[in-house]
C-alpha positions, 0 to 999 in steps of 0.5 A: 500500500502506498501513501497518498502523494502530495499534490498541487491544486490546479484550481480553487477547490471547494471543501467543507469543514466542521466548526463549533460556534462559541457563545461569543459568536466566534468560530473554532475548529471542531477538534483543535478549537483553533479560532477562525474567521470568515474570509481570512486565509489560513496556512500551515507548513505541510513539511511538518506532516508525519504521514503514517499508514494504519493497518487495521480491520476497522479502516479501509485498506486505503485509509491513512492518518495524518499526524500534525498540521494541515487543514482536514476538509471534506471534499463533498457536502453530501458525504459530510451530510451523510456522516453528521451523526458521527459528530456530536455538538449542539453548536455544530457549524458547517463551513464552506471553504476554498483551497486556493489554486497553487495550494499543496494538499493530500487527497484520499481517505483519512481517519479522524478522531471519531473513527470516521474514515472518508474522502477528505483532503488535508491542505496547506491553505484554506479560507472559510467562505460561508458558514451554515448551522446544521439545519441550513446545511442539511436543507442546502444539501438535500435541495442540491442533491434532490434528497427527500 
């Protein structure tokens, strides 16, 4: 099994990220509680990544865990929609993000702390463009994908 290779975005990539909203109204990343603001570009150093393959009966044979930095983002709104039950929080917020052209990223199946394994990317840069509460996000996805 080979690890996913580092890629360079040829164009802007729209992705989705889980956030939480504090009582103050501030947005933070779901796991690391990293404060983020709409419209601001964030960047991490991908050279610090320590990528390892985890052989486990609970993971797909193509799954990987990335330890360290980077922004873990869902590549598809419908996949995030179908897996919201993995994430528990009354203040859950879904963010639509842009990974800009020229950004370094890994793409594949990555395991996250809940045990969820899915199609995601881990990128060097991201910008949060729009946020949705759980209801708004679900309605948007159902309408876009014609789900009842």
